ROBAMI-991089 format. One line per 5 residues: number of its first residue (from 1); for each residue x, y, z of N, C-alpha, C. Coordinates in nm, 3 decimals. Example, Ala and Ser with C-alpha at 12.3 -4.5 7.8 and 13.67 -1.06 7.14 Angstrom:
1	1.319 -0.569 0.780 1.230 -0.450 0.780 1.320 -0.330 0.780 ~ 1.285 -0.225 0.708 1.367 -0.106 0.714 1.290 0.003 0.787
! end
This chain:
1	33.229 -5.408 4.049 33.236 -5.296 4.168 33.209 -5.171 4.107 ~ 33.152 -5.077 4.192 33.127 -4.953 4.170 33.253 -4.878 4.172 ~ 33.268 -4.747 4.093 33.384 -4.663 4.108 33.382 -4.606 4.208 ~ 33.471 -4.583 4.299 33.489 -4.520 4.426 33.579 -4.391 4.404 ~ 33.517 -4.299 4.421 33.602 -4.158 4.404 33.701 -4.151 4.506
6	33.845 -4.146 4.456 33.951 -4.132 4.526 34.012 -4.263 4.569 ~ 33.948 -4.367 4.509 34.001 -4.487 4.546 34.112 -4.544 4.432 ~ 34.198 -4.636 4.467 34.293 -4.678 4.353 34.250 -4.678 4.246 ~ 34.302 -4.623 4.136 34.265 -4.686 3.984 34.166 -4.563 3.956 ~ 34.140 -4.452 4.022 34.045 -4.364 3.976 34.114 -4.230 3.928
11	34.050 -4.127 3.873 34.103 -4.013 3.825 34.147 -3.913 3.964 ~ 34.042 -3.918 4.051 34.079 -3.859 4.158 34.199 -3.899 4.246 ~ 34.223 -4.036 4.247 34.343 -4.103 4.318 34.464 -4.039 4.231 ~ 34.480 -4.046 4.097 34.574 -3.985 4.015 34.610 -3.842 4.041 ~ 34.510 -3.757 4.070 34.507 -3.625 4.110 34.581 -3.611 4.246
16	34.526 -3.687 4.339 34.594 -3.690 4.480 34.737 -3.721 4.472 ~ 34.768 -3.822 4.398 34.904 -3.883 4.394 34.980 -3.782 4.333 ~ 34.951 -3.733 4.224 35.021 -3.613 4.168 35.054 -3.491 4.242 ~ 34.941 -3.471 4.311 34.965 -3.357 4.414 35.057 -3.377 4.524 ~ 35.058 -3.503 4.579 35.142 -3.546 4.681 35.292 -3.537 4.628
21	35.312 -3.575 4.489 35.449 -3.577 4.444 35.502 -3.444 4.424 ~ 35.410 -3.338 4.362 35.431 -3.234 4.329 35.479 -3.138 4.470 ~ 35.389 -3.137 4.577 35.429 -3.083 4.694 35.545 -3.151 4.776 ~ 35.569 -3.273 4.757 35.687 -3.339 4.818 35.812 -3.280 4.760 ~ 35.812 -3.272 4.613 35.918 -3.226 4.551 35.962 -3.079 4.584
26	35.841 -3.004 4.581 35.848 -2.862 4.629 35.909 -2.849 4.764 ~ 35.868 -2.920 4.855 35.930 -2.924 4.993 36.078 -2.949 4.983 ~ 36.099 -3.055 4.901 36.245 -3.093 4.924 36.340 -2.987 4.859 ~ 36.273 -2.925 4.760 36.371 -2.828 4.671 36.373 -2.703 4.766 ~ 36.256 -2.660 4.831 36.284 -2.538 4.915 36.378 -2.564 5.045
31	36.387 -2.701 5.090 36.477 -2.732 5.197 36.606 -2.740 5.140 ~ 36.650 -2.805 5.032 36.771 -2.846 5.006 36.845 -2.711 4.902 ~ 36.770 -2.613 4.885 36.855 -2.498 4.822 36.968 -2.442 4.903 ~ 36.951 -2.455 5.025 37.066 -2.427 5.104 37.106 -2.533 5.214 ~ 37.235 -2.536 5.215 37.293 -2.660 5.291 37.302 -2.645 5.423
36	37.256 -2.544 5.490 37.247 -2.528 5.633 37.143 -2.628 5.691 ~ 37.066 -2.688 5.626 36.962 -2.764 5.700 37.044 -2.883 5.751 ~ 37.144 -2.931 5.718 37.210 -3.049 5.801 37.231 -3.040 5.935 ~ 37.240 -2.918 5.975 37.260 -2.894 6.124 37.139 -2.895 6.225 ~ 37.027 -2.930 6.141 36.918 -2.948 6.243 36.837 -3.105 6.215
41	36.823 -3.185 6.311 36.762 -3.317 6.257 36.632 -3.317 6.226 ~ 36.550 -3.220 6.270 36.398 -3.197 6.234 36.416 -3.174 6.061 ~ 36.479 -3.102 6.014 36.523 -3.068 5.893 36.556 -3.194 5.808 ~ 36.668 -3.265 5.860 36.709 -3.391 5.810 36.578 -3.511 5.790 ~ 36.516 -3.524 5.881 36.404 -3.595 5.906 36.289 -3.555 5.790
46	36.259 -3.421 5.769 36.167 -3.371 5.666 36.243 -3.441 5.527 ~ 36.359 -3.418 5.511 36.412 -3.430 5.376 36.422 -3.602 5.353 ~ 36.430 -3.675 5.454 36.424 -3.807 5.453 36.291 -3.860 5.409 ~ 36.186 -3.809 5.477 36.044 -3.841 5.451 36.007 -3.800 5.328 ~ 36.035 -3.689 5.273 35.990 -3.642 5.131 36.071 -3.723 5.029
51	36.180 -3.777 5.070 36.255 -3.865 4.964 36.188 -3.996 4.960 ~ 36.125 -4.043 5.061 36.036 -4.145 5.049 35.923 -4.133 5.002 ~ 35.846 -4.026 5.013 35.715 -3.994 4.972 35.706 -3.979 4.833 ~ 35.829 -3.921 4.757 35.821 -3.914 4.620 35.809 -4.003 4.544 ~ 35.892 -4.113 4.560 35.880 -4.250 4.474 35.746 -4.312 4.492
56	35.699 -4.323 4.616 35.560 -4.380 4.679 35.458 -4.335 4.592 ~ 35.438 -4.187 4.590 35.357 -4.110 4.505 35.341 -4.137 4.376 ~ 35.477 -4.116 4.323 35.479 -4.160 4.169 35.458 -4.272 4.134 ~ 35.500 -4.402 4.199 35.480 -4.506 4.155 35.317 -4.539 4.157 ~ 35.270 -4.498 4.274 35.100 -4.507 4.268 35.027 -4.394 4.189
61	35.085 -4.305 4.135 35.039 -4.240 4.022 35.053 -4.309 3.904 ~ 35.153 -4.378 3.864 35.163 -4.461 3.751 35.079 -4.587 3.740 ~ 35.039 -4.637 3.875 34.948 -4.744 3.881 34.820 -4.700 3.838 ~ 34.781 -4.568 3.901 34.652 -4.514 3.854 34.638 -4.482 3.717 ~ 34.749 -4.422 3.657 34.746 -4.389 3.514 34.719 -4.513 3.455
66	34.795 -4.620 3.478 34.773 -4.763 3.420 34.629 -4.810 3.404 ~ 34.571 -4.806 3.533 34.433 -4.840 3.562 34.335 -4.765 3.479 ~ 34.352 -4.634 3.473 34.273 -4.529 3.392 34.276 -4.576 3.247 ~ 34.399 -4.609 3.189 34.423 -4.636 3.067 34.356 -4.755 3.012 ~ 34.381 -4.878 3.082 34.311 -4.989 3.041 34.167 -4.988 3.084
71	34.120 -4.892 3.177 34.006 -4.890 3.224 33.953 -5.006 3.307 ~ 34.047 -5.066 3.362 34.038 -5.182 3.475 34.131 -5.155 3.597 ~ 34.057 -5.093 3.696 34.148 -5.092 3.822 34.157 -5.213 3.888 ~ 34.286 -5.241 3.934 34.308 -5.392 3.991 34.338 -5.358 4.131 ~ 34.208 -5.420 4.199 34.193 -5.392 4.338 34.199 -5.546 4.396
76	34.324 -5.575 4.456 34.334 -5.708 4.498 34.348 -5.675 4.659 ~ 34.274 -5.761 4.731 34.293 -5.724 4.868 34.413 -5.714 4.944 ~ 34.531 -5.806 4.883 34.646 -5.814 4.941 34.715 -5.685 4.914 ~ 34.712 -5.648 4.783 34.779 -5.533 4.725 34.724 -5.389 4.804 ~ 34.574 -5.402 4.804 34.521 -5.288 4.868 34.571 -5.256 5.003
81	34.583 -5.364 5.092 34.622 -5.355 5.228 34.752 -5.300 5.243 ~ 34.851 -5.344 5.151 34.999 -5.273 5.150 34.967 -5.136 5.129 ~ 34.913 -5.084 5.017 34.886 -4.959 4.981 34.828 -4.871 5.107 ~ 34.726 -4.937 5.183 34.665 -4.852 5.299 34.769 -4.865 5.403 ~ 34.830 -4.954 5.432 34.945 -4.937 5.540 35.044 -4.851 5.498
86	35.109 -4.856 5.389 35.214 -4.759 5.329 35.171 -4.615 5.337 ~ 35.041 -4.600 5.279 34.977 -4.448 5.292 34.983 -4.404 5.439 ~ 34.919 -4.500 5.525 34.910 -4.432 5.666 35.036 -4.406 5.717 ~ 35.145 -4.499 5.713 35.260 -4.490 5.753 35.336 -4.342 5.716 ~ 35.335 -4.337 5.563 35.382 -4.232 5.518 35.310 -4.093 5.557
91	35.185 -4.102 5.569 35.079 -3.987 5.616 35.148 -3.949 5.750 ~ 35.153 -4.025 5.857 35.186 -4.001 5.978 35.346 -3.950 5.995 ~ 35.423 -4.011 5.914 35.543 -3.971 5.913 35.557 -3.827 5.864 ~ 35.517 -3.801 5.747 35.511 -3.666 5.695 35.442 -3.565 5.770 ~ 35.337 -3.579 5.842 35.292 -3.490 5.972 35.413 -3.475 6.061
96	35.461 -3.570 6.084 35.549 -3.552 6.195 35.668 -3.484 6.172 ~ 35.709 -3.497 6.038 35.802 -3.423 5.968 35.773 -3.261 5.965 ~ 35.654 -3.232 5.919 35.608 -3.098 5.912 35.600 -3.031 6.046 ~ 35.543 -3.109 6.137 35.520 -3.032 6.278 35.672 -3.024 6.349 ~ 35.755 -3.105 6.320 35.873 -3.093 6.387 35.968 -2.966 6.306
101	35.972 -2.978 6.180 36.015 -2.875 6.114 35.958 -2.733 6.148 ~ 35.820 -2.729 6.151 35.775 -2.586 6.174 35.794 -2.550 6.299 ~ 35.818 -2.628 6.410 35.843 -2.594 6.546 35.988 -2.552 6.564 ~ 36.086 -2.607 6.477 36.218 -2.578 6.475 36.235 -2.435 6.421 ~ 36.152 -2.421 6.306 36.159 -2.286 6.234 36.105 -2.182 6.339
106	36.007 -2.212 6.399 35.962 -2.114 6.507 36.059 -2.078 6.612 ~ 36.120 -2.179 6.652 36.239 -2.153 6.763 36.355 -2.063 6.681 ~ 36.375 -2.089 6.568 36.494 -2.030 6.519 36.446 -1.887 6.489 ~ 36.314 -1.856 6.442 36.291 -1.706 6.431 36.283 -1.636 6.560 ~ 36.237 -1.713 6.668 36.201 -1.644 6.806 36.360 -1.596 6.852
111	36.464 -1.700 6.811 36.593 -1.661 6.865 36.655 -1.522 6.801 ~ 36.605 -1.502 6.698 36.659 -1.389 6.626 36.775 -1.411 6.535 ~ 36.886 -1.407 6.603 37.021 -1.442 6.502 37.062 -1.565 6.434 ~ 36.990 -1.663 6.458 37.023 -1.807 6.416 36.991 -1.820 6.275 ~ 36.884 -1.759 6.214 36.853 -1.770 6.084 36.808 -1.626 6.020
116	36.867 -1.634 5.904 36.833 -1.503 5.804 36.702 -1.511 5.776 ~ 36.654 -1.406 5.744 36.490 -1.390 5.693 36.482 -1.469 5.567 ~ 36.571 -1.480 5.475 36.559 -1.553 5.334 36.563 -1.689 5.381 ~ 36.656 -1.743 5.460 36.661 -1.883 5.477 36.540 -1.937 5.550 ~ 36.494 -1.855 5.655 36.392 -1.894 5.740 36.265 -1.910 5.653
121	36.229 -1.805 5.562 36.137 -1.814 5.467 36.123 -1.933 5.388 ~ 36.252 -1.984 5.325 36.252 -2.092 5.267 36.208 -2.220 5.329 ~ 36.259 -2.219 5.449 36.221 -2.339 5.556 36.075 -2.343 5.586 ~ 36.028 -2.223 5.605 35.872 -2.210 5.633 35.797 -2.263 5.512 ~ 35.830 -2.214 5.383 35.780 -2.285 5.258 35.790 -2.426 5.245
126	35.916 -2.462 5.277 35.905 -2.626 5.277 35.843 -2.698 5.389 ~ 35.809 -2.649 5.509 35.713 -2.694 5.607 35.582 -2.676 5.542 ~ 35.532 -2.585 5.491 35.408 -2.562 5.425 35.373 -2.648 5.316 ~ 35.461 -2.680 5.243 35.457 -2.775 5.125 35.429 -2.898 5.166 ~ 35.502 -2.939 5.294 35.481 -3.066 5.357 35.361 -3.099 5.423
131	35.321 -2.977 5.480 35.158 -2.991 5.528 35.078 -3.019 5.405 ~ 35.093 -2.955 5.306 34.999 -2.985 5.203 35.001 -3.128 5.133 ~ 35.110 -3.183 5.116 35.167 -3.297 5.096 35.078 -3.402 5.185 ~ 35.101 -3.372 5.318 35.054 -3.475 5.428 34.892 -3.457 5.410 ~ 34.836 -3.340 5.390 34.685 -3.342 5.367 34.658 -3.436 5.266
136	34.715 -3.418 5.149 34.671 -3.502 5.025 34.686 -3.653 5.052 ~ 34.810 -3.689 5.123 34.848 -3.834 5.163 34.740 -3.885 5.250 ~ 34.676 -3.806 5.342 34.589 -3.831 5.443 34.433 -3.882 5.367 ~ 34.438 -3.769 5.275 34.302 -3.796 5.206 34.310 -3.927 5.103 ~ 34.400 -3.939 5.063 34.441 -4.076 4.976 34.426 -4.176 5.071
141	34.497 -4.184 5.173 34.464 -4.309 5.267 34.351 -4.344 5.310 ~ 34.274 -4.234 5.355 34.134 -4.251 5.405 34.024 -4.292 5.269 ~ 34.060 -4.246 5.157 33.980 -4.300 5.051 34.008 -4.437 5.019 ~ 34.117 -4.474 5.034 34.177 -4.656 5.002 34.119 -4.728 5.124 ~ 34.159 -4.664 5.262 34.116 -4.744 5.364 33.938 -4.755 5.362
146	33.868 -4.677 5.315 33.728 -4.679 5.293 33.687 -4.780 5.196 ~ 33.774 -4.808 5.090 33.741 -4.883 4.978 33.768 -5.047 5.027 ~ 33.882 -5.037 5.117 33.932 -5.199 5.154 33.838 -5.265 5.204 ~ 33.717 -5.252 5.297 33.621 -5.358 5.335 33.544 -5.402 5.231 ~ 33.524 -5.322 5.105 33.418 -5.363 5.013 33.493 -5.468 4.915
151	33.610 -5.495 4.928 33.692 -5.612 4.841 33.669 -5.734 4.910
! end
């Protein structure tokens, strides 16, 4: 089978997974630096989704690193189907978390006194990191979805 850039077991996939993990960790850290995020359901949803996306990305990054190390990507149709479905689900959930958090931040900033400038800027950074993580997760899921029919 030809090497597919971005597919499971490639160096591009490893870079995408590491980027997902880094942006997800950054999003989680910016959100959790202050304890006030528990007051808003959208922020709790973002923290939950990022907490799911981090182990998923790190696990698949380890699979990619192992595949690159042994120079033999393992692409079994059943496993690839699970990875594609997991990527799609987590991609849509992270998009939903990013959009809902961004809208709550917009409402908080428009209301004036509900959010200090420092706190709102942290929440904005967290939402931005979530959008970047979503973009990489979407790219990874599209690459693997494209690879799936060739198995």
